[in-house]
Steps between C-alpha positions, in 0.01 A plus 500: 500500500784738581609479129162598375426804712650823641234541762646269765409668832293795595775676684352776707170326599664159540768650730237678716311160528812324608569768754155476656493116488840449649449761780199303613676158464795623708261643763311171520779254481814682606676333217770722338491300162217723397742803525703336218213552254465857625872562432487359152210709385631807680830495313396328182155637460477852640875573515555400138205694348552799270359844568120573441424770221312822560216355296465209759669223302646273752727179482214245512634163401836363574629325187682173570507380125841325463533617139503863568321629809484878529356770724235733361222701648148383428350666190182598697521770742356507856460119530444347847876462543546871468316528835642195653857601429516786772307276749748216465804731521360656817448142625867422480535679845249248640694186385857607570475404867275281718444472872619160624428342842861577594572821316508632146534300180672674203333401181640732238857629487447859400613834640234577764421610856218348700380550853342226720387454856653181640464396859403847606796659329497731192737346254633657194664285220699667227617289214773605243566291194597491143335164442502346249812670379707438817453215755520716808207613698553721806212506753514734802260462787425760759279467797414671823546210744224389733467206737330297226749563211836324507730445205500132386864431623442598866 
């Protein structure tokens, strides 16, 4: 089928659906494997799209044709993906980190800052990275200690 089509995946809407589904699966099961799917569509779906035009033409379908896939905006302006695109980009903030029973799980390696409340302490996590261009990721954690918050190694 990939050889016969250039409309392989509805990129914006499909990514939004993956984000919503996986957030709920992670919340219900606590299983981090669903974060892998989020990561794939965040980088390969949203991160790899081309800019939308002023006329509302947006990158609608990812083209996985092995004989010459290409990136083009949809010929029709203001499709559903034109509205979904800003929603899914804004949703990246909601899938980068997750609360875990013992702290914070980092799901996406991207430059960011997030604030959490853990064990009664206000925690700020800052991530600096050049992923995927460099393998390093620097995370800095700052907290105002309380009786309930202790670093993992103490």
